[in-house]
DSSP file (Angstrom, degrees, kcal/mol; ACC not computed):
  #  RESIDUE AA STRUCTURE BP1 BP2  ACC     N-H-->O    O-->H-N    N-H-->O    O-->H-N    TCO  KAPPA ALPHA  PHI   PSI    X-CA   Y-CA   Z-CA
    1    1 A M              0   0    0      0, 0.0   130,-2.9     0, 0.0     2,-0.4   0.000 360.0 360.0 360.0 151.0  119.9   95.5  113.2
    2    2 A E  E     -A  130   0A   0    128,-0.2    19,-0.5   130,-0.0     2,-0.3  -0.959 360.0-173.8-129.3 144.9  119.6   98.2  110.6
    3    3 A L  E     -AB 129  20A   0    126,-1.9   126,-2.9    -2,-0.4     2,-0.4  -0.920  11.7-150.2-128.3 158.6  118.4   98.3  107.0
    4    4 A Y  E     -AB 128  19A   0     15,-2.3    15,-2.6    -2,-0.3     2,-0.5  -0.993   7.7-168.2-133.7 138.8  118.6  101.2  104.5
    5    5 A I  E     +AB 127  18A   0    122,-1.9   122,-2.9    -2,-0.4    13,-0.1  -0.994  10.3 172.1-122.8 125.7  116.3  102.2  101.6
    6    6 A R        +     0   0    0     11,-0.6     2,-0.4    -2,-0.5   119,-0.1   0.453  59.9  75.1-110.0  -2.2  117.5  104.8   99.2
    7    7 A Q  S    S-     0   0    0     10,-0.3     2,-0.2   120,-0.1   120,-0.1  -0.905  83.7-116.3-112.9 136.3  114.8  104.5   96.6
    8    8 A K    >   -     0   0    0     -2,-0.4     3,-1.4     1,-0.1    -2,-0.1  -0.516  21.2-135.9 -66.8 135.8  111.3  105.9   97.0
    9    9 A A  T 3  S+     0   0    0      1,-0.3    -1,-0.1    -2,-0.2   140,-0.1   0.765 101.9  53.0 -65.4 -26.0  108.8  103.0   97.0
   10   10 A L  T 3  S+     0   0    0    138,-0.1    -1,-0.3   135,-0.0    -2,-0.1   0.376  82.7 123.0 -93.0   5.6  106.4  104.9   94.6
   11   11 A S  S <  S-     0   0    0     -3,-1.4    -4,-0.0     1,-0.1   141,-0.0  -0.122  73.5-117.7 -65.9 165.7  109.0  105.6   92.0
   12   12 A M  S    S+     0   0    0      3,-0.0     2,-0.2    19,-0.0    -1,-0.1   0.570  81.2 113.2 -78.7  -9.4  108.6  104.5   88.4
   13   13 A K        -     0   0    0      1,-0.1    18,-0.2    21,-0.0     3,-0.1  -0.444  64.7-143.3 -67.0 134.9  111.7  102.4   88.7
   14   14 A D  S    S+     0   0    0      1,-0.2    17,-1.2    -2,-0.2     2,-0.4   0.870  78.0  24.6 -69.9 -39.0  110.8   98.7   88.4
   15   15 A V  E     + C   0  30A   0     15,-0.2     2,-0.3    13,-0.0    15,-0.2  -0.980  61.9 171.5-132.1 137.8  113.3   97.3   91.0
   16   16 A F  E     - C   0  29A   0     13,-1.9    13,-3.2    -2,-0.4     2,-0.3  -0.960  23.7-122.4-141.4 165.5  115.1   98.8   93.9
   17   17 A Y  E     - C   0  28A   0     -2,-0.3   -11,-0.6    11,-0.2     2,-0.4  -0.736   1.5-145.2-115.1 152.5  117.2   97.4   96.7
   18   18 A I  E     -BC   5  27A   0      9,-2.7     8,-3.5    -2,-0.3     9,-1.4  -0.949  26.5-153.4-110.6 133.7  117.3   97.2  100.5
   19   19 A Y  E     -BC   4  25A   0    -15,-2.6   -15,-2.3    -2,-0.4     6,-0.2  -0.794   5.1-135.3-113.4 150.3  120.7   97.4  102.0
   20   20 A D  E >   -B    3   0A   0      4,-2.5     3,-1.8    -2,-0.3   -17,-0.2  -0.222  46.4 -81.3 -87.9-174.0  122.1   96.1  105.3
   21   21 A E  T 3  S+     0   0    0    -19,-0.5   -18,-0.1     1,-0.3    -1,-0.0   0.754 130.1  53.1 -62.8 -26.0  124.5   97.9  107.7
   22   22 A Q  T 3  S-     0   0    0      2,-0.1    -1,-0.3     3,-0.0     3,-0.1   0.408 120.3-106.2 -90.0   1.9  127.5   97.1  105.6
   23   23 A G  S <  S+     0   0    0     -3,-1.8     2,-0.3     1,-0.3    -2,-0.1   0.603  74.4 140.3  84.4  11.4  125.9   98.5  102.4
   24   24 A K        -     0   0    0      1,-0.1    -4,-2.5     2,-0.0    -1,-0.3  -0.655  61.9-103.9 -88.5 144.8  125.3   95.0  100.9
   25   25 A E  E     +C   19   0A   0     -2,-0.3    -6,-0.2    -6,-0.2     3,-0.1  -0.506  44.5 167.0 -66.0 127.5  122.0   94.3   99.0
   26   26 A K  E     +     0   0A   0     -8,-3.5    18,-0.9     1,-0.4     2,-0.3   0.733  63.1   5.2-111.5 -38.8  119.8   92.2  101.3
   27   27 A Y  E     -CD  18  43A   0     -9,-1.4    -9,-2.7    16,-0.2    -1,-0.4  -0.927  59.9-147.0-137.7 161.1  116.4   92.4   99.5
   28   28 A Y  E     -CD  17  42A   0     14,-2.2    14,-3.2    -2,-0.3     2,-0.4  -0.978  12.8-148.3-129.5 153.4  115.0   93.7   96.3
   29   29 A V  E     -CD  16  41A   0    -13,-3.2   -13,-1.9    -2,-0.3     2,-0.4  -0.955  10.1-171.4-124.4 133.9  111.6   95.1   95.8
   30   30 A E  E     -CD  15  40A   0     10,-2.2    10,-3.0    -2,-0.4     2,-0.2  -0.976  13.5-142.5-124.4 139.4  109.4   95.0   92.6
   31   31 A G  E     - D   0  39A   0    -17,-1.2     8,-0.2    -2,-0.4     3,-0.1  -0.655  16.5-130.0 -95.6 156.7  106.2   96.9   92.0
   32   32 A D  S    S-     0   0    0      6,-2.0     2,-0.3     1,-0.3     7,-0.1   0.703  78.2 -46.2 -76.0 -20.1  103.2   95.5   90.1
   33   33 A G        -     0   0    0      3,-0.5    -1,-0.3     5,-0.3     5,-0.2  -0.924  63.1 -77.4 164.9 171.3  103.0   98.6   88.0
   34   34 A A  S    S+     0   0    0     -2,-0.3    -1,-0.1     1,-0.2   -21,-0.0   0.791 125.9  34.7 -65.0 -29.7  103.0  102.4   87.9
   35   35 A F  S    S+     0   0    0     -3,-0.1     2,-0.3     2,-0.0    -1,-0.2   0.703 102.2  79.4-103.6 -21.9   99.4  102.7   89.2
   36   36 A D        -     0   0    0      1,-0.1    -3,-0.5     2,-0.1    -4,-0.1  -0.680  66.8-149.9 -83.1 140.7   99.1   99.7   91.5
   37   37 A K        +     0   0    0     -2,-0.3     2,-0.4    -5,-0.1    -1,-0.1  -0.255  55.3 125.6-102.6  44.1  100.6  100.2   94.9
   38   38 A N        -     0   0    0     -5,-0.2    -6,-2.0    15,-0.2     2,-0.4  -0.878  38.3-171.0-106.0 134.8  101.5   96.6   95.3
   39   39 A L  E     -DE  31  52A   0     13,-2.0    13,-3.1    -2,-0.4     2,-0.5  -0.967  15.3-152.3-129.8 142.2  105.0   95.5   96.1
   40   40 A H  E     -DE  30  51A   0    -10,-3.0   -10,-2.2    -2,-0.4     2,-0.5  -0.949  11.3-154.4-108.9 130.8  106.9   92.2   96.2
   41   41 A I  E     -DE  29  50A   0      9,-3.0     8,-3.1    -2,-0.5     9,-1.8  -0.936  17.7-171.9-106.5 123.1  109.9   91.9   98.6
   42   42 A Y  E     -DE  28  48A   0    -14,-3.2   -14,-2.2    -2,-0.5     6,-0.2  -0.883  23.8-124.4-116.8 144.9  112.4   89.3   97.5
   43   43 A K  E >   -D   27   0A   0      4,-2.9     3,-2.2    -2,-0.4   -16,-0.2  -0.424  43.5-100.8 -71.1 162.9  115.4   87.8   99.1
   44   44 A M  T 3  S+     0   0    0    -18,-0.9   -17,-0.1     1,-0.3    -1,-0.1   0.679 122.6  63.9 -65.3 -16.2  118.5   88.1   97.0
   45   45 A N  T 3  S-     0   0    0      2,-0.1    -1,-0.3     1,-0.0     3,-0.1   0.411 121.5-104.9 -86.1   3.2  118.2   84.5   95.9
   46   46 A G  S <  S+     0   0    0     -3,-2.2     2,-0.4     1,-0.3    -2,-0.1   0.398  76.2 136.4  93.2  -2.3  114.8   85.3   94.2
   47   47 A V        -     0   0    0      1,-0.1    -4,-2.9    -5,-0.0     2,-0.3  -0.652  60.1-117.4 -80.6 129.9  112.5   83.8   96.8
   48   48 A E  E     +E   42   0A   0     -2,-0.4    -6,-0.3    -6,-0.2     3,-0.1  -0.518  34.0 176.9 -69.2 127.3  109.5   86.1   97.7
   49   49 A A  E     -     0   0A   0     -8,-3.1    19,-2.2     1,-0.3     2,-0.3   0.726  62.6  -2.7-101.4 -30.0  109.7   87.0  101.3
   50   50 A A  E     -EF  41  67A   0     -9,-1.8    -9,-3.0    17,-0.2     2,-0.4  -0.989  54.1-149.5-160.4 158.9  106.7   89.4  101.6
   51   51 A Y  E     -EF  40  66A   0     15,-2.5    15,-3.0    -2,-0.3     2,-0.5  -1.000   8.0-161.2-137.5 134.2  103.9   91.0   99.5
   52   52 A I  E     +EF  39  65A   0    -13,-3.1   -13,-2.0    -2,-0.4     2,-0.4  -0.960  12.6 178.5-116.6 129.3  102.2   94.3  100.1
   53   53 A S  E     - F   0  64A   0     11,-2.1    11,-3.4    -2,-0.5     2,-0.4  -0.990  23.5-129.9-132.7 143.8   98.9   95.2   98.6
   54   54 A Q  E     - F   0  63A   0     -2,-0.4     2,-0.5     9,-0.2     9,-0.3  -0.738  21.9-124.4 -91.5 134.6   96.7   98.3   98.9
   55   55 A K        -     0   0    0      7,-2.9     7,-0.4    -2,-0.4     3,-0.4  -0.678  32.9-137.6 -75.7 123.5   93.1   97.9   99.8
   56   56 A K  S    S+     0   0    0     -2,-0.5    -1,-0.0     1,-0.2     7,-0.0  -0.429  73.6  21.8 -81.7 156.6   91.2   99.7   97.0
   57   57 A W  S    S+     0   0    0      1,-0.2     2,-0.3    -2,-0.1    -1,-0.2   0.906  84.4 141.3  57.0  51.7   88.2  102.0   97.5
   58   58 A S        -     0   0    0     -3,-0.4    -1,-0.2     1,-0.1     4,-0.1  -0.928  56.0-135.3-121.9 147.6   88.8  102.9  101.1
   59   59 A F  S    S+     0   0    0     -2,-0.3     2,-0.3     2,-0.1    -1,-0.1   0.763  94.0  31.0 -73.7 -24.6   88.4  106.3  102.8
   60   60 A S  S    S-     0   0    0     -3,-0.0     2,-0.3    18,-0.0    18,-0.1  -0.837 105.5 -79.6-125.3 167.6   91.7  106.0  104.5
   61   61 A H        +     0   0    0     -2,-0.3    16,-2.0    -7,-0.0     2,-0.4  -0.518  52.5 172.6 -70.8 125.9   95.0  104.3  103.5
   62   62 A K  E     + G   0  76A   0     -7,-0.4    -7,-2.9    -2,-0.3     2,-0.4  -0.998   4.8 178.1-136.9 132.6   94.9  100.5  104.2
   63   63 A F  E     -FG  54  75A   0     12,-2.6    12,-3.0    -2,-0.4     2,-0.4  -0.982  20.5-138.2-134.4 144.5   97.5   98.0  103.1
   64   64 A Y  E     -FG  53  74A   0    -11,-3.4   -11,-2.1    -2,-0.4     2,-0.5  -0.840  13.0-158.1-100.4 140.6   97.8   94.3  103.6
   65   65 A I  E     -FG  52  73A   0      8,-2.9     8,-2.3    -2,-0.4     2,-0.6  -0.977   6.6-171.9-120.6 118.7  101.2   92.8  104.5
   66   66 A E  E     -F   51   0A   0    -15,-3.0   -15,-2.5    -2,-0.5     2,-0.5  -0.949   3.5-171.9-112.2 115.9  101.7   89.1  103.7
   67   67 A V  E >   -F   50   0A   0     -2,-0.6     3,-2.2     4,-0.5   -17,-0.2  -0.911  38.0 -96.3-107.1 133.9  105.0   87.6  105.1
   68   68 A A  T 3  S+     0   0    0    -19,-2.2     3,-0.1    -2,-0.5    -1,-0.0  -0.178 105.8   0.7 -50.9 131.2  105.9   84.1  104.0
   69   69 A N  T 3  S+     0   0    0      1,-0.2     2,-0.3    -3,-0.0    -1,-0.3   0.673 118.6  91.1  62.8  21.0  104.8   81.5  106.6
   70   70 A K  S <  S-     0   0    0     -3,-2.2    -1,-0.2     1,-0.0    -3,-0.2  -0.872  85.1 -76.5-136.4 171.4  103.3   84.2  108.9
   71   71 A A        -     0   0    0     -2,-0.3    -4,-0.5    -3,-0.1     2,-0.4  -0.333  42.9-116.4 -68.6 147.2   99.9   85.8  109.3
   72   72 A T        -     0   0    0     -6,-0.2     2,-0.3    -8,-0.0    -6,-0.2  -0.706  38.2-170.8 -80.2 134.4   98.6   88.4  106.9
   73   73 A V  E     -G   65   0A   0     -8,-2.3    -8,-2.9    -2,-0.4     2,-0.4  -0.824  15.8-133.2-124.0 163.8   98.2   91.8  108.7
   74   74 A M  E     -GH  64  89A   0     15,-1.9    15,-2.7    -2,-0.3     2,-0.5  -0.977   8.6-157.0-123.1 130.7   96.6   95.1  107.8
   75   75 A L  E     +GH  63  88A   0    -12,-3.0   -12,-2.6    -2,-0.4     2,-0.4  -0.901  18.2 179.3-101.2 128.6   98.1   98.5  108.3
   76   76 A R  E     -GH  62  87A   0     11,-2.3    11,-2.5    -2,-0.5     2,-0.4  -0.978  22.5-128.1-131.7 147.4   95.7  101.4  108.4
   77   77 A Q  E     - H   0  86A   0    -16,-2.0     2,-0.4    -2,-0.4     9,-0.2  -0.727  17.1-165.4 -95.2 138.3   96.2  105.1  108.9
   78   78 A K  E     - H   0  85A   0      7,-3.5     7,-1.3    -2,-0.4     2,-0.3  -0.978  22.2-123.3-120.1 137.6   94.4  107.1  111.5
   79   79 A A  E     + H   0  84A   0     -2,-0.4     2,-0.3     5,-0.1     5,-0.1  -0.601  34.0 169.8 -80.8 137.8   94.4  110.9  111.4
   80   80 A K  E >   - H   0  83A   0      3,-0.9     3,-1.1    -2,-0.3     2,-0.2  -0.970  44.2 -88.8-139.2 152.3   95.6  112.8  114.4
   81   81 A F  T 3  S-     0   0    0     -2,-0.3     3,-0.1     1,-0.2    -2,-0.0  -0.467 104.2 -12.4 -65.6 127.7   96.3  116.5  114.8
   82   82 A F  T 3  S+     0   0    0     -2,-0.2     2,-0.3     1,-0.1    -1,-0.2   0.541 127.9  64.3  61.9  11.3   99.9  117.4  113.9
   83   83 A S  E <  S-H   80   0A   0     -3,-1.1    -3,-0.9    15,-0.1     2,-0.4  -0.950  75.7-119.5-151.2 172.8  101.1  113.8  113.8
   84   84 A T  E     -HI  79  97A   0     13,-2.9    13,-1.7    -2,-0.3     2,-0.4  -0.949  23.1-171.6-120.6 138.6  100.5  110.5  112.0
   85   85 A Y  E     -HI  78  96A   0     -7,-1.3    -7,-3.5    -2,-0.4     2,-0.3  -0.997   2.9-177.7-133.5 130.1   99.2  107.4  113.6
   86   86 A F  E     -HI  77  95A   0      9,-2.4     9,-2.6    -2,-0.4     2,-0.4  -0.924  10.6-154.5-123.5 151.5   99.0  103.9  112.0
   87   87 A F  E     -HI  76  94A   0    -11,-2.5   -11,-2.3    -2,-0.3     2,-0.8  -0.991   6.7-149.4-126.1 135.7   97.7  100.7  113.5
   88   88 A V  E >>> -HI  75  93A   0      5,-2.8     4,-1.4    -2,-0.4     3,-1.3  -0.867  16.1-152.6-107.3 100.2   98.7   97.2  112.4
   89   89 A E  E 345S+H   74   0A   0    -15,-2.7   -15,-1.9    -2,-0.8    -2,-0.0  -0.539  81.1  32.0 -72.1 132.7   95.8   94.9  112.9
   90   90 A G  T 345S+     0   0    0     -2,-0.3    -1,-0.2   -17,-0.2   -19,-0.1   0.009 122.3  48.3 107.6 -26.3   96.9   91.3  113.5
   91   91 A L  T <45S-     0   0    0     -3,-1.3    -2,-0.2   -17,-0.2     3,-0.1   0.508  97.7-131.6-114.9 -13.9  100.1   92.3  115.3
   92   92 A N  T  <5 +     0   0    0     -4,-1.4    17,-0.5     1,-0.2     2,-0.3   0.855  58.6 141.1  61.2  36.7   98.6   94.8  117.7
   93   93 A W  E   < -I   88   0A   0     -5,-1.2    -5,-2.8    15,-0.2     2,-0.3  -0.719  35.3-160.5-101.5 155.8  101.3   97.3  116.9
   94   94 A H  E     -IJ  87 107A   0     13,-2.5    13,-3.1    -2,-0.3     2,-0.5  -0.984   5.8-148.4-134.4 153.2  100.9  101.0  116.4
   95   95 A I  E     -IJ  86 106A   0     -9,-2.6    -9,-2.4    -2,-0.3     2,-0.4  -0.976  12.4-173.1-123.4 127.7  103.2  103.5  114.7
   96   96 A E  E     +IJ  85 105A   0      9,-2.2     9,-2.7    -2,-0.5     2,-0.3  -0.927  27.6 106.1-118.8 144.2  103.6  107.1  115.7
   97   97 A G  E     -IJ  84 104A   0    -13,-1.7   -13,-2.9    -2,-0.4     2,-0.4  -0.993  59.0 -80.2 174.9-167.3  105.5  109.8  113.9
   98   98 A N  E  >> - J   0 103A   0      5,-2.0     4,-1.6    -2,-0.3     5,-1.1  -0.987  17.3-155.2-130.8 121.9  105.6  112.8  111.7
   99   99 A M  T  45S+     0   0    0     -2,-0.4    -1,-0.1     1,-0.2   -16,-0.0   0.846  95.4  55.0 -64.5 -34.2  105.2  112.8  107.9
  100  100 A M  T  45S+     0   0    0      1,-0.2    -1,-0.2     2,-0.1    -2,-0.0   0.932 118.4  31.2 -67.9 -45.4  107.2  116.0  107.5
  101  101 A S  T  45S-     0   0    0      2,-0.1    17,-0.5    16,-0.0    -1,-0.2   0.628 100.1-135.9 -86.8 -13.1  110.3  114.8  109.3
  102  102 A R  T  <5 +     0   0    0     -4,-1.6     2,-0.5     1,-0.2    -3,-0.2   0.877  55.8 139.5  57.3  41.6  109.7  111.2  108.2
  103  103 A G  E   < +J   98   0A   0     -5,-1.1    -5,-2.0    14,-0.2     2,-0.3  -0.970  23.6 169.6-116.1 129.9  110.5  109.9  111.7
  104  104 A F  E     -JK  97 116A   0     12,-2.7    12,-2.8    -2,-0.5     2,-0.4  -0.978  23.7-152.5-141.4 149.5  108.4  107.0  113.1
  105  105 A I  E     -JK  96 115A   0     -9,-2.7    -9,-2.2    -2,-0.3     2,-0.5  -0.988  12.7-148.4-122.0 133.5  108.4  104.6  116.1
  106  106 A I  E     -JK  95 114A   0      8,-2.9     7,-3.2    -2,-0.4     8,-1.4  -0.899  25.4-177.4-103.6 124.9  106.8  101.2  115.9
  107  107 A L  E     -JK  94 112A   0    -13,-3.1   -13,-2.5    -2,-0.5     2,-0.5  -0.902  31.4-160.0-127.3 149.3  105.4  100.1  119.2
  108  108 A S  E >  S- K   0 111A   0      3,-2.5     3,-2.4    -2,-0.3     2,-0.5  -0.960  85.3 -46.2-122.0 108.9  103.7   97.1  120.8
  109  109 A D  T 3  S-     0   0    0    -17,-0.5   -15,-0.1    -2,-0.5    -2,-0.0  -0.571 124.0 -30.8  57.4-117.2  102.1   98.5  123.9
  110  110 A D  T 3  S+     0   0    0     -2,-0.5     2,-0.4    -3,-0.1    -1,-0.3   0.326 115.9 107.5-108.2   7.1  105.0  100.5  125.2
  111  111 A E  E <  S-K  108   0A   0     -3,-2.4    -3,-2.5     1,-0.0     2,-0.4  -0.727  71.0-125.5 -89.0 130.2  107.7   98.2  123.8
  112  112 A I  E     +K  107   0A   0     -2,-0.4    -5,-0.2    -5,-0.2     3,-0.1  -0.616  28.9 175.5 -77.5 126.1  109.7   99.5  120.8
  113  113 A I  E     -     0   0A   0     -7,-3.2    19,-2.2    -2,-0.4    20,-0.6   0.783  64.6 -34.7 -94.0 -38.5  109.7   97.1  117.9
  114  114 A G  E     -KL 106 131A   0     -8,-1.4    -8,-2.9    17,-0.2    -1,-0.4  -0.978  50.4-130.7-171.9 172.9  111.6   99.4  115.5
  115  115 A A  E     -KL 105 130A   0     15,-2.1    15,-2.9    -2,-0.3     2,-0.4  -0.995   9.8-156.9-142.3 145.0  112.2  103.0  114.3
  116  116 A I  E     +KL 104 129A   0    -12,-2.8   -12,-2.7    -2,-0.3     2,-0.3  -0.981  20.0 165.2-123.5 131.3  112.3  104.6  110.9
  117  117 A S  E     - L   0 128A   0     11,-2.3    11,-3.5    -2,-0.4     2,-0.5  -0.980  32.8-129.0-142.7 156.7  114.2  107.8  110.2
  118  118 A K  E     + L   0 127A   0    -17,-0.5     2,-0.3    -2,-0.3     9,-0.2  -0.919  46.2 144.3-104.7 129.5  115.3  109.7  107.2
  119  119 A E  E     - L   0 126A   0      7,-2.7     7,-2.2    -2,-0.5     2,-0.4  -0.965  52.9 -85.8-155.3 168.9  119.0  110.6  107.2
  120  120 A K  E     + L   0 125A   0     -2,-0.3     2,-0.2     5,-0.2     5,-0.2  -0.670  56.4 151.9 -79.7 136.1  122.1  111.0  105.1
  121  121 A H  E >   - L   0 124A   0      3,-2.3     3,-1.8    -2,-0.4     7,-0.0  -0.726  64.8 -61.1-145.2-166.4  124.0  107.8  104.6
  122  122 A L  T 3  S+     0   0    0      1,-0.3     3,-0.1    -2,-0.2    -2,-0.0   0.791 134.0  50.9 -54.3 -27.3  126.3  106.2  102.1
  123  123 A F  T 3  S-     0   0    0      1,-0.4     2,-0.3  -118,-0.0    -1,-0.3   0.105 112.6-114.5-101.6  21.0  123.5  106.5   99.6
  124  124 A K  E <  S+ L   0 121A   0     -3,-1.8    -3,-2.3     2,-0.0    -1,-0.4  -0.679  91.0  14.7  77.4-134.1  122.6  110.2  100.1
  125  125 A D  E    S+ L   0 120A   0     -2,-0.3     2,-0.3    -5,-0.2    -5,-0.2  -0.567  85.6 159.2 -71.8 132.5  119.1  110.5  101.5
  126  126 A A  E     - L   0 119A   0     -7,-2.2    -7,-2.7    -2,-0.3     2,-0.5  -0.987  45.0-113.0-149.4 154.9  117.9  107.2  102.8
  127  127 A Y  E     -AL   5 118A   0   -122,-2.9  -122,-1.9    -2,-0.3     2,-0.5  -0.826  30.1-153.9 -85.0 129.4  115.5  105.7  105.2
  128  128 A K  E     -AL   4 117A   0    -11,-3.5   -11,-2.3    -2,-0.5     2,-0.6  -0.929   8.3-162.9-103.1 127.6  117.3  104.1  108.1
  129  129 A I  E     -AL   3 116A   0   -126,-2.9  -126,-1.9    -2,-0.5     2,-0.5  -0.948   3.7-163.9-116.4 115.1  115.3  101.3  109.7
  130  130 A N  E     -AL   2 115A   0    -15,-2.9   -15,-2.1    -2,-0.6     2,-0.5  -0.873   8.5-169.8 -97.4 126.3  116.3  100.1  113.2
  131  131 A I  E     - L   0 114A   0   -130,-2.9   -17,-0.2    -2,-0.5     3,-0.1  -0.971  13.3-166.8-122.1 122.3  114.8   96.7  114.0
  132  132 A I  S    S+     0   0    0    -19,-2.2     2,-0.5    -2,-0.5    -1,-0.2   0.944  79.7  35.1 -73.6 -49.0  115.0   95.4  117.6
  133  133 A D  S >  S-     0   0    0    -20,-0.6     3,-2.3     1,-0.1    -1,-0.2  -0.936  71.0-145.4-113.7 122.1  114.0   91.7  116.9
  134  134 A E  G >  S+     0   0    0     -2,-0.5     3,-1.6     1,-0.3     4,-0.3   0.759  96.9  69.6 -57.1 -26.9  115.1   90.1  113.7
  135  135 A D  G 3  S+     0   0    0      1,-0.3    -1,-0.3     2,-0.1     3,-0.2   0.735 100.1  48.9 -63.4 -21.6  111.9   88.1  113.6
  136  136 A N  G <> S+     0   0    0     -3,-2.3     4,-2.7     1,-0.2     5,-0.3   0.357  79.8 108.5 -97.1   4.0  110.0   91.3  112.9
  137  137 A E  H <> S+     0   0    0     -3,-1.6     4,-2.5     1,-0.2     5,-0.2   0.879  79.1  43.2 -53.3 -50.0  112.4   92.4  110.1
  138  138 A L  H  > S+     0   0    0     -4,-0.3     4,-2.6    -3,-0.2    -1,-0.2   0.873 114.1  50.4 -70.4 -36.2  110.0   91.9  107.1
  139  139 A Y  H  > S+     0   0    0     -4,-0.2     4,-2.4     2,-0.2    -1,-0.2   0.939 113.5  45.7 -64.1 -45.2  107.0   93.4  108.8
  140  140 A V  H  X S+     0   0    0     -4,-2.7     4,-2.1     2,-0.2    -2,-0.2   0.899 113.3  50.1 -65.5 -40.5  109.0   96.5  109.8
  141  141 A L  H  X S+     0   0    0     -4,-2.5     4,-2.2    -5,-0.3    -1,-0.2   0.935 111.3  48.5 -61.5 -46.5  110.5   96.7  106.3
  142  142 A A  H  X S+     0   0    0     -4,-2.6     4,-2.4     1,-0.2    -2,-0.2   0.898 109.3  53.1 -61.3 -41.1  107.0   96.5  104.8
  143  143 A I  H  X S+     0   0    0     -4,-2.4     4,-2.6     1,-0.2    -1,-0.2   0.909 108.1  51.0 -60.0 -42.7  105.7   99.2  107.1
  144  144 A T  H  X S+     0   0    0     -4,-2.1     4,-2.1     1,-0.2    -2,-0.2   0.919 110.2  48.6 -61.6 -44.6  108.5  101.5  106.0
  145  145 A L  H  X S+     0   0    0     -4,-2.2     4,-2.1     1,-0.2    -1,-0.2   0.901 111.6  50.0 -62.9 -41.1  107.7  100.9  102.3
  146  146 A I  H  X S+     0   0    0     -4,-2.4     4,-2.7     2,-0.2    -2,-0.2   0.921 108.6  51.5 -64.4 -44.2  104.0  101.6  103.0
  147  147 A I  H  X S+     0   0    0     -4,-2.6     4,-2.5     1,-0.2    -1,-0.2   0.903 109.3  51.1 -59.9 -40.5  104.7  104.8  104.9
  148  148 A D  H  X S+     0   0    0     -4,-2.1     4,-2.2     2,-0.2    -1,-0.2   0.901 110.0  49.7 -63.5 -40.2  106.8  106.0  101.9
  149  149 A I  H  X S+     0   0    0     -4,-2.1     4,-2.8     2,-0.2    -2,-0.2   0.932 111.0  49.3 -62.3 -45.4  104.0  105.2   99.5
  150  150 A I  H  X S+     0   0    0     -4,-2.7     4,-2.8     2,-0.2     5,-0.2   0.897 109.7  51.3 -63.4 -41.0  101.5  107.1  101.7
  151  151 A I  H  X S+     0   0    0     -4,-2.5     4,-2.2     2,-0.2    -1,-0.2   0.930 112.7  46.1 -60.4 -44.8  103.8  110.1  101.9
  152  152 A A  H  X S+     0   0    0     -4,-2.2     4,-2.4     2,-0.2    -2,-0.2   0.904 112.8  49.6 -66.0 -40.6  104.1  110.1   98.1
  153  153 A L  H  X S+     0   0    0     -4,-2.8     4,-2.2     2,-0.2    -2,-0.2   0.914 112.1  48.0 -63.6 -42.5  100.4  109.7   97.6
  154  154 A N  H  X S+     0   0    0     -4,-2.8     4,-1.7     2,-0.2    -2,-0.2   0.888 112.1  49.7 -65.1 -38.7   99.7  112.6  100.0
  155  155 A S  H  X S+     0   0    0     -4,-2.2     4,-1.1    -5,-0.2    -2,-0.2   0.906 111.4  48.8 -65.5 -42.0  102.3  114.8   98.2
  156  156 A A  H  < S+     0   0    0     -4,-2.4     3,-0.3     1,-0.2    -2,-0.2   0.884 110.9  50.3 -65.1 -38.5  100.7  114.0   94.8
  157  157 A A  H  < S+     0   0    0     -4,-2.2    -1,-0.2     1,-0.2    -2,-0.2   0.831 110.1  50.6 -69.0 -31.7   97.2  114.7   96.1
  158  158 A A  H  <        0   0    0     -4,-1.7    -1,-0.2     1,-0.2    -2,-0.2   0.711 360.0 360.0 -78.2 -20.0   98.4  118.1   97.5
  159  159 A A     <        0   0    0     -4,-1.1    -1,-0.2    -3,-0.3    -2,-0.2   0.462 360.0 360.0 -77.4 360.0  100.0  119.1   94.2
C-alpha cells in the first residue's frame, strides 16, 4: 500500500492531507501550534487515529507516537557518519536513511516494514510511503511526519 504527503509537517498551515494511491484524501493532520511539534492524525470522518508529541528538553530528537488502541512508542534519532539512524522503542524497529536524499527504510531485524522516498507525483514534490503490512500504516505514517519535522528543524538550525 502507498500513501503520499505533499505538505511539509512543520509548515505554518494548520491542516494538511495524506493521500492514498488513487489521490484520495485518507487522513488529515493538524498541528498544536507553530512552536509545538505535536501533530494529530485524523481519519477523514474526524476520529483521531494517532498523536505525535515531541519530548522537550532532550539532547537528541525524541518523539512519542500514540496510535489508537495500540502501545505508545518512542522514536529517537542516533547520529551516524554520513547517514541517519532512528530507533523506535516499543516496536524494536530501526530506520536507516539519508536526510539529503530523504530516502529511508524502516526495518524490524532484517524484515522491511516500509520505505519513505521523496519523488515527483501528482502533487509535485511528495513523500511516497510504501507500507508492507496495513497494520503498521499509522506507525509508518507517523514516522514519516517525524522525519520531516526533524529535517525542517535541522535546516532551521543550520540557517
